N, C-alpha and C positions, 0 to 999 in steps of 0.2 A: 953506612949504605949501600946495598948488594944492588945490584944492576937490574934487577924487575922492580925494587921500588926509586931507582934515581927514575929508569923510563917513566913510569909510572906517574911519580912526582913532575915529571915536563910534557907530560898529557893533563896536568889536571885543569878544568875552568876555572878562568878568574874570579866569579862568580863563588867558587870554592877554594881558591887561596887566593885571600886576596892583599896576600901583600905581593904577591906573583904580577898585579895588573901591571901593565906596558903604561909606559909613556903618555899612551896615544890609547885610546878606546872605541873600536867599533859604534853604531849606531843599539847591534843589539845586546850589548858588552853596559852601557847605561843601561837599555831596558830593563834589562837583570837590572844592575844593581838598586833603576830611580824608584821599581816599579810600575813607569810610564812603559807604554806599548809603544810597540816603531812604529808605527801609524799616528799616536800624539808624536814625538818627538819629529814625526818630517811636517806636522801641520804646526808643530810650534816651531820650524825655519822657515817653513812658508810665510809663516805669519810676521818674522822675524824679532820672533820672542822666543823665553827658556833659556834653557846652556848656550850657549858662545862654543862654537865650532867654525873646523875648518873642513873647504873642502880642495882638494887633491881628485883633479880628473873627473870623476861622476863619487868618487869617494867619499864620504862625512866620513872626520876623526874630532876626535873630542877627545880637548885635556883634561887626565885626570887628576887634577886640579883645578881644571873650571867646574869640572862635576861636583865635587865636593867642596866649593866657593859655594855655587850655588846651591846644595843642599842646608847648607849652613847655612844661610841668608834666611833660607825659605824654612825656618825651625822655629817653632813655638816655643815660647818658655811661660812657662803659670808663675 
């Protein structure tokens, strides 16, 4: 892989490169992954429902595994 390809790959959005998702996600990343709006995620946090999260100062982070578990727990099968 040449240098241009390497640098382009480093800046891919996690939504475009799911295997590159870090262990901790921002609310914007979770919103994109779940198709929930950022305001819905904030509303869920205020009501103490939804996907488990961590507060670091004023920053909110979601564990990638918690997002996956939440999505799997809410899947509908027939």
